[in-house]
C-alpha positions as CSV (number, residue, x, y, z in Angstrom):
1,M,44.6,-33.8,-4.4
2,Q,41.3,-34.2,-2.5
3,K,39.5,-31.1,-1.3
4,I,40.3,-30.5,2.3
5,R,37.3,-30.9,4.5
6,H,36.5,-28.8,7.7
7,D,36.8,-32.0,9.9
8,Q,40.5,-32.1,8.8
9,V,40.9,-28.6,10.0
10,V,39.1,-29.4,13.2
11,R,41.7,-32.1,13.8
12,K,44.6,-29.9,13.0
13,I,43.3,-27.1,15.5
14,E,42.8,-29.8,18.1
15,E,46.4,-31.0,17.5
16,F,47.6,-27.4,18.0
17,I,45.8,-27.3,21.3
18,T,46.9,-30.6,22.4
19,C,50.7,-29.9,21.8
20,G,50.4,-26.4,23.3
21,Q,50.6,-24.2,20.2
22,F,47.2,-22.8,21.2
23,E,46.9,-22.5,25.0
24,A,43.8,-22.4,27.2
25,G,42.4,-18.9,27.2
26,E,44.5,-17.9,24.3
27,R,42.8,-16.1,21.2
28,I,43.4,-18.2,18.1
29,P,44.5,-16.5,14.8
30,P,41.7,-14.9,12.7
31,E,39.8,-16.9,10.1
32,R,41.9,-15.3,7.3
33,D,45.1,-16.3,8.8
34,L,44.0,-19.8,9.5
35,A,42.7,-20.2,6.0
36,E,46.2,-19.2,4.6
37,R,48.0,-21.6,7.0
38,F,45.9,-24.5,6.1
39,K,45.4,-23.5,2.4
40,V,41.6,-23.8,2.6
41,S,38.8,-21.4,2.2
42,R,37.6,-19.0,5.0
43,N,34.2,-20.8,4.9
44,T,36.0,-24.2,5.7
45,V,37.8,-22.6,8.6
46,R,34.4,-21.0,9.8
47,E,32.7,-24.5,9.8
48,A,35.7,-25.9,11.7
49,I,35.5,-23.2,14.3
50,K,31.7,-23.7,14.6
51,A,32.2,-27.5,15.1
52,L,34.9,-26.9,17.8
53,A,32.6,-24.4,19.5
54,E,29.8,-26.8,19.7
55,K,32.2,-29.3,21.2
56,G,33.3,-26.9,23.8
57,V,36.8,-26.6,22.6
58,L,36.6,-22.9,21.4
59,V,34.6,-20.0,22.6
60,S,33.6,-17.2,20.3
61,R,33.3,-13.7,21.8
62,R,31.5,-11.0,19.9
63,G,34.0,-8.3,19.0
64,A,36.9,-10.0,20.6
65,G,37.5,-13.1,18.6
66,T,37.6,-16.9,19.2
67,F,39.4,-18.3,22.1
68,V,40.6,-21.8,23.4
69,S,38.3,-22.8,26.3
70,Q,39.6,-23.5,29.6
71,G,38.3,-27.1,29.3
72,A,39.5,-27.6,25.7
73,L,41.9,-30.5,26.4
74,A,39.3,-32.4,28.4
75,C,36.7,-31.9,25.6
76,I,39.1,-33.1,22.9
77,V,40.1,-36.3,25.1
78,D,36.4,-37.0,26.0
79,G,35.1,-36.5,22.5
80,F,37.8,-38.7,20.9
81,T,37.3,-41.4,23.5
82,R,33.5,-41.4,23.1
83,R,33.7,-41.5,19.3
84,H,36.3,-44.3,19.3
85,K,34.2,-46.3,21.7
86,R,31.0,-45.9,19.8
87,L,32.7,-46.8,16.4
88,T,34.2,-49.8,18.1
89,D,30.8,-50.9,19.2
90,I,29.3,-50.4,15.7
91,F,32.1,-52.5,14.1
92,E,31.4,-55.2,16.8
93,L,27.7,-55.1,15.9
94,R,28.5,-55.4,12.2
95,N,30.8,-58.4,12.8
96,L,27.9,-60.2,14.5
97,L,25.2,-59.4,11.9
98,E,26.7,-59.1,8.4
99,P,28.4,-62.5,7.9
100,Q,25.2,-64.1,8.8
101,I,23.3,-61.8,6.6
102,A,25.7,-62.7,3.7
103,R,25.1,-66.4,4.5
104,L,21.3,-66.0,4.2
105,A,21.5,-63.8,1.0
106,A,23.7,-66.5,-0.7
107,K,20.9,-69.0,-0.3
108,R,18.1,-66.6,-1.7
109,I,19.8,-64.1,-4.1
110,T,18.3,-63.7,-7.6
111,P,20.1,-63.1,-10.8
112,E,18.7,-59.6,-10.8
113,Q,20.1,-58.9,-7.4
114,V,23.5,-60.3,-8.3
115,R,23.5,-58.0,-11.4
116,A,22.7,-55.0,-9.2
117,L,25.6,-55.8,-6.8
118,K,28.0,-56.1,-9.8
119,E,26.9,-52.8,-11.2
120,N,27.5,-51.3,-7.7
121,V,31.1,-52.7,-7.6
122,Q,31.7,-51.2,-11.1
123,L,30.6,-47.8,-10.0
124,Q,32.9,-48.1,-6.9
125,K,35.8,-48.9,-9.3
126,E,35.1,-45.7,-11.3
127,N,34.8,-43.5,-8.3
128,L,37.6,-44.7,-6.0
129,E,38.7,-41.0,-5.2
130,D,35.2,-39.6,-4.4
131,R,34.5,-40.1,-0.7
132,K,30.9,-39.1,-0.8
133,I,30.1,-41.4,-3.7
134,Q,32.0,-44.2,-2.1
135,A,30.1,-43.8,1.2
136,T,26.9,-43.9,-0.7
137,L,27.8,-46.9,-2.7
138,D,29.1,-48.9,0.2
139,D,25.8,-48.2,2.1
140,Q,23.8,-49.2,-1.0
141,F,25.9,-52.6,-1.4
142,H,25.2,-53.6,2.1
143,S,21.6,-52.8,2.0
144,Q,21.2,-54.8,-1.3
145,I,22.6,-57.8,0.5
146,V,20.1,-57.4,3.2
147,Q,17.4,-57.3,0.7
148,A,18.7,-60.4,-1.0
149,A,18.6,-62.3,2.3
150,G,14.8,-62.1,1.9
151,N,13.8,-61.7,5.6
152,M,11.3,-58.9,6.1
153,V,11.9,-58.6,9.9
154,L,15.8,-58.5,9.2
155,S,15.3,-55.7,6.8
156,E,13.1,-53.8,9.3
157,L,15.9,-54.2,11.9
158,Y,18.6,-53.2,9.5
159,D,16.6,-50.1,8.6
160,A,16.2,-49.2,12.4
161,L,20.0,-49.6,12.8
162,H,20.8,-47.8,9.6
163,G,21.8,-44.5,11.2
164,A,24.3,-46.1,13.5
165,L,25.7,-48.5,10.9
166,A,26.1,-45.5,8.5
167,E,28.6,-44.0,10.9
168,S,31.1,-46.7,10.1
169,R,30.8,-45.7,6.4
170,S,31.1,-42.0,6.8
171,Q,33.2,-39.9,4.5
172,E,35.5,-39.2,7.4
173,L,36.7,-42.9,7.4
174,Q,37.0,-43.0,3.5
175,S,40.3,-43.1,1.8
176,Y,41.6,-44.3,-1.6
177,A,43.4,-47.3,-0.2
178,R,40.4,-48.2,1.9
179,N,38.1,-47.9,-1.1
180,V,40.2,-50.1,-3.2
181,R,40.2,-52.8,-0.5
182,S,36.5,-52.6,0.1
183,M,35.8,-52.7,-3.7
184,E,37.9,-55.9,-3.9
185,Y,36.0,-57.5,-1.1
186,H,32.7,-56.4,-2.6
187,G,33.6,-58.0,-5.8
188,K,34.5,-61.3,-4.1
189,L,31.2,-61.1,-2.1
190,A,29.2,-60.5,-5.4
191,A,30.9,-63.6,-6.9
192,A,30.3,-65.8,-3.8
193,L,26.6,-64.8,-3.6
194,E,26.2,-65.6,-7.3
195,E,27.5,-69.1,-6.7
196,H,25.2,-69.4,-3.8
197,A,28.2,-70.4,-1.7
198,E,26.8,-69.7,1.8
199,S,29.9,-70.4,4.0
200,K,32.2,-68.8,1.5
201,A,30.0,-65.5,1.4
202,A,30.0,-65.5,5.3
203,D,33.8,-65.9,5.5
204,I,34.4,-63.2,2.9
205,M,32.1,-60.8,4.8
206,R,33.7,-61.6,8.0
207,K,37.1,-60.7,6.5
208,H,35.7,-57.6,5.0
209,M,34.5,-56.4,8.4
210,Q,37.9,-57.1,9.9
211,Q,39.6,-55.1,7.2
212,V,37.2,-52.2,7.7
213,E,37.8,-52.1,11.4
214,A,41.6,-52.4,10.9
215,N,41.4,-49.4,8.6
216,F,39.6,-47.5,11.3
217,E,42.2,-48.4,13.9
218,Q,45.0,-47.2,11.5
219,L,43.0,-44.0,11.2
220,V,42.8,-43.5,14.9
221,K,46.5,-44.2,15.2
222,A,47.3,-41.6,12.6
223,Q,45.1,-39.0,14.3
224,R,47.1,-39.6,17.5
225,T,50.3,-38.7,15.8
226,E,51.5,-35.6,14.1
227,E,50.3,-36.0,10.5
228,P,50.2,-33.5,7.6
229,L,46.7,-32.0,6.8
230,E,46.7,-33.7,3.4
231,H,47.3,-37.1,4.9
232,E,45.9,-39.3,2.3
233,V,47.9,-40.4,-0.7
234,N,45.2,-40.8,-3.4
235,R,47.0,-43.2,-5.8
236,R,48.8,-46.4,-5.1
237,T,52.2,-46.7,-6.8
238,S,53.0,-49.8,-8.7
């Protein structure tokens, strides 16, 4: 079972507010009670409450406790909408850029760079359940392809966009099933690049981007429905 992160607790508290279990102006249970309810540490609950306070969903009053703000529902809806739109825009940008980057990389990639990509894929295979490592390896894999493209200005552009692009690879969007699919696409990409198959590499990258975006849309759909806190099944069954 994966360690439950504070952002999962954030989503669960938001669900309670959305469905009326915690109403506007109501004092939410103490950290200790929430920790027991969610089976997490008090520190995880504290981080979740802090994040919700920063969003305007909760209000902490010294000596009185933490309360649901009067504008909590609006903050939840607005934050969700803005986050969804931003990530949708990022995926759109990646769909425009990355297939062409893969095409260029297939033309210029060196044996050493192919070897580095294959090593990255192997590390992904060995760490499928570790979201943090997967996010780092995913970022590294795509950066290696940019370097293999051999265009200095493109590299500078990619570096400038790195912060935004990294949002679509965050731990929040990782899952075991998603990691397996990404690893498989990365393996196919490494093979196509080794063959210097430009059109094939571009096509695989395009399908990979579609797969990543579809995974995001599934996550959004799941968050809009009642889901258990431990929503991710870590291993596929045969």
